[in-house]
N, C-alpha and C positions, 0 to 999 in steps of 0.2 A: 591569449586565449579568447576566442570569439564564440558566443553561444546564441542560438536561437531558441525561442519557446513557441511551439505550435499549440494553439489553444490557450493563448495568454490571458484571455478575459474570464476564464472559469475559475472555480475555487482552487483547483490544483495548479493551474497555470500561474495564478497570482502568487500562490505560495512558493512556486519554483523560483520566481523572480526574487523573492525575499531570501530564500535559501542560497541562491547564487551569491548574493551580497554577503551572506554570513559565512559561507564555506569556501568560496573561491575568490580570494582577494586578487589572484592573478588575472581574473577575467577583465579584459579591457573594453569589450563591447558586447552588448546584448541587443538582439533584434527580436521584436515581438510580432507574432503572426496569429491571425484569427480569421473569422469569416468575413464576407463582404460587408455585412451590416455593422461590423466593428471597425472597419477601415477608417483611419483618421482619428480615432480615440487615442488618448494618451495615458501613460502610466509613469510613475516616478521610480527611478533606480539611482541610488546614490544621490548625486546632485543634478542628475540629468532628467529631462523629460523625454520619454521615448514615445514615438508615434507608431501605432499599430498598423500593420499592412497585411495583405494577403500573400501567402508564400508563393513564389514563382521562381523560374529558372534564373532570373537575374539577381534577386535579393537573397538567395540562398548561397550565392558564391562567396567564398572566403571564410565561411563558418567552419569551426572545428567540430562542434557538437550541435545537435538539435534535440531538445527535450520535447517529447510528445505528450500532450494532455488532451487528446481528442478521442473520438470513437474508433472502434476497430476498423470500420469501413474507411474512415479518413486516414487512419494510420497506414492501411494497406495502399491507399491511393497515393499518398505523399512520400512513402518510403523510397521508391525508385528515384524521385527527384532529389531527395536529400542525399542518399548514398552516391548517386551519380555525380553530385557536386563535391564529393570527397569528405563530407561530414559524417560523423558517427551519429546514428539515430538511437537515442535512449527513449524507448517507447513505454508509456504507462498503460496503454490499452491491452486488452486480452489477446489481440490478433496473433502476435508472434511468440507468445509465451511457450508453447509447446513444440515449436519448430526445432528439429534436431540440431540445426546449425546455428541457432540463436541462443546465446547464453541467457539464463534467467537468474538474476543476481540480487542477492542481499550482501553487500560488501563485507560485513562482519562475519558472515557464514561462509560464502563461497566466492569471495572477490576475485580469486585467481581465474575463475571461469570467464570473467569479463575480458581477460587478455586474449582469449581465443575467438573473439568476435570477427565477423565478416562484414562489418558495417552497421549491424543492428544489435542492440542489447535490449532485452525485455525487463521491465520492472514488474515484479509479481503483484498479485492481488493484495489489497490492503490487509485484510484479516489474515491472509496466509503469511505475510511478512511478520506481523505482530506475533502470531502463534509460533512461527519458526524461530524467531528471536528467543523465545522462551524455551523452545524444545531443543535447539541446536546444542547448547552446552551439555544437556543430558545425553544427546545422541553421541557425543564424544566419549562419554563414559562407556556406553554400550549402544549399538545400533538399535533404533526404534523400529519395531515391527508393526505396532497397531496404535491407532489414536481414535478416540471417540470425543468429538468436540461439539460444543454449542457456542455460537458467536452471538454477541449482543451489539448490533451495529448501529452507529449513530446516523441521524438523518443526513448529515453532511456527506455520507457516502453516496448519496444521490445528488450531490452538488449544491450549488447555491439555491436552486429551486426547492430542494428538499428541506433546507433550513427555513426558507421562506414559508413553505406550507405548514410546518409545525407552528411557527409563530402566528400565522393567520388563523389556524384552527384553535389554538389556545385563546386567542382574542375573541373569535366568534363564539366559542362555548361560554366564555365569561360574560358575554353580552346576551346570551340566550338565543343565539342564532344557529341555524342548521349548518352542519359541516358538509362540504362537497369535496372529496378527495380528488386530486388531479395527478400529482406525482406518484403517490403510493396507491396500491389497490384498495386500501381501506383507510378509515380514520387512524392517524398516527398519534394525535394528541391523547394522552392518558390511556394509551393502548399499546399492544405489541402485535406485530404482524409476523407469523412464523414461516415465512418463505421470502427469499430474495432471489431474483433471477427467474429465468424460464425453466420449466420442467424439462429434464433431460433423460436421466437413466433411472429406471425402477422407482420413480417418484421423487428422486433427488433433483435439486435445482442446479442450474449452471454455476451459481455462486458456491454451492455446497461441494460440488465435485472439484472445484479449483484447489481446495485444501489437499486432496489426495494427489492429483496429477502434478500440481506445482510443487507440493511438498517433496514428492519423490525426486524431482529434478534438482531442487535447491539442496537437499540433504544428501544427494547421490545415493538414495535408497530406492531402487526401482521396484522393490516388492512391498513397500510400505502400503498398509491398508488403513483407510480413514473413513469413518462414518461421521458426517457433519450435519448439523441443523443450524441454519442461518436465521436469525431473528432480527427484525428492525424494531428498534426501541426509541421512545421519545426523548432522546439525548441529542444535543446539538453536535457534540464533537467528541471523538475518541471511541474506539471500539474496545469491547471487553470480550474475553474468550475464556470459557471453562473447558478444560480438556483432561482426559485420562489417557495415559500411554503405557504401553508395555515394551520393554526392551528385550534383546536376546538374552541378556543376563539380568538378574534382579538389581535394582538400584535403590539404595537407601535414601530417604529424604535428605539426610545430612550431606550425602555426596552431591546430590543435585543442587542443594542450596549453595554449597561451596563453589561448584562449577559456575553457577549463574552469577554469583558475586564477582567472579573473575572474568566474566565474559564482557567484552567491550559493547556498550550500548544497552546493557541490562542493569536494572537496579532491583535487588531483592528487598522486599519490605519485611523487615524483622518485626517492627513494632506499629505498623499501620496497615490498613487494607487498601490496596491499589483500587482507585476508582476513576471514572472518566474525568471528573473535575480536577483531579491531581495530575493527570497525564496530558491534558490539553495544551496545545501551543508550545510543544517541546518535542525532542527527538528520542528520548529514552523510553524503553519498554519496561514497565514496572511489573514485577512478578511476585506472587505471594501465595499463601495458603497451600504450600506443598505438603502433601501428606500421603501416607500409604493408601493406595487404591484398594477398595474392598472387593473388587471383582477380578481385576487382572492380578494374577500371582506375581509378586515382585514388582508390580507397577506403581505408578504415582498419579495422584490427582493434582492439577495445577490450575491456578488462576492468573491471568495477565491482562494488562490494559496498555493501550498505546494510541497516540494521535494518528488517525488514519490519513489525514490530509498531509501531515508532515512525514513521519517515519513510514506510514503506510503508502505513501505516494511521492510527494514532491521531494522531500529531503533524501529519501533513499535514492531517487533518480540522480539528484545532484551529487550524492556521495559516490555513485558509480563513476561519474566524471572525475571526482577527486581521486578515486582509486586508480583510474587509468593514468591520470596526470602524474601521480606519485610513483607508478610502477613501470612506465614506459620510457 
C-alpha cells in the first residue's frame, strides 16, 4: 500500500500521517505534498524522514490512495491528476461531498458506500461526522425525520492559525493589550461567535447547512430536515454538539442508550459528562445526557463530543482506506 497526503503541512494533514501509522500497518510508503513554499521541508513517519514536494504527474504515479487536506478549489484542481494516475482520492474538502456519484462516507455508518466509488470518496464535515456517529444508532431503531442542533466548535476547526490566534489573544488580554482578530470575524478569547461559514440560505451559513445535506446522504434519509446553529467557542480541540431529534416512531432513552453502547466508535457516558478535554486526541465519539425531548413527541435530546481533527477529519479519512482495503 502506497499513500500520498495532499496538504501535509496543515493540522489535518499532519494528523493523517500519524493516523496512517496507527491504522494502516500495511502501508509501505507515504509521500507528502504541499504548496511550493513547503517544498523541501521534512516530516517523520515511523523511522523515516519524508521530504515534502509539490504534487505533479510524475510523483503521483504508483500511489494507491491520496488523502486530501486542502481547500475545495485545490481539491477540484488536483483530483483529475490523482484519479488519472489510478489512485483513489479520499478528499476532506467540501467540494465533492454532494456529488451524486461520489460516496460521502463515515465507515461505521455507511462504509459500504465507499465500495461504489469512481475514483473519489468524500470525507464529511467534522461536526456532521461527530453528530451522525451519535445519531446513526438511533436511526437504526427508527428513521430520523427532524434534527435541531447547536454545535460548539473548537478553534482548531480553522486550522493551526485558529489555534494560534486563540493563544495570542489570551496572552494579549492578560498583558492588557488590544486584541485584533485575523482568522475569526471577532475576538474568540473569552467569547463565542455564533456563526461559522458564509451566509447561504434564509440566514443559515454554509457550515450549518452541511448538517442537513450531508446528514441526508450519510444516513440515506433524503427527507431529513435539520435546523443547525454553529458556534465557534474558545476551546482548542474537540467539537461538542447538542441536538434534539424526532424519529418516525417514538424512541425511548433506554433504547437509544443500548444502541449507542453497541455501536462501534461510540462511548455512552453513564457516569460522567462528555467534554472536549475528555475527547481530544482520540477517535471515539462520547455521547451522554440522553433524555426525552420536551418539544418533539417521542423525540430525544442528545449531547456528544468528538475530536474534529481526528474522527472529524484525519482518522475518518484513513478509516475509509482501512475499510476499502478490508473489503476489496
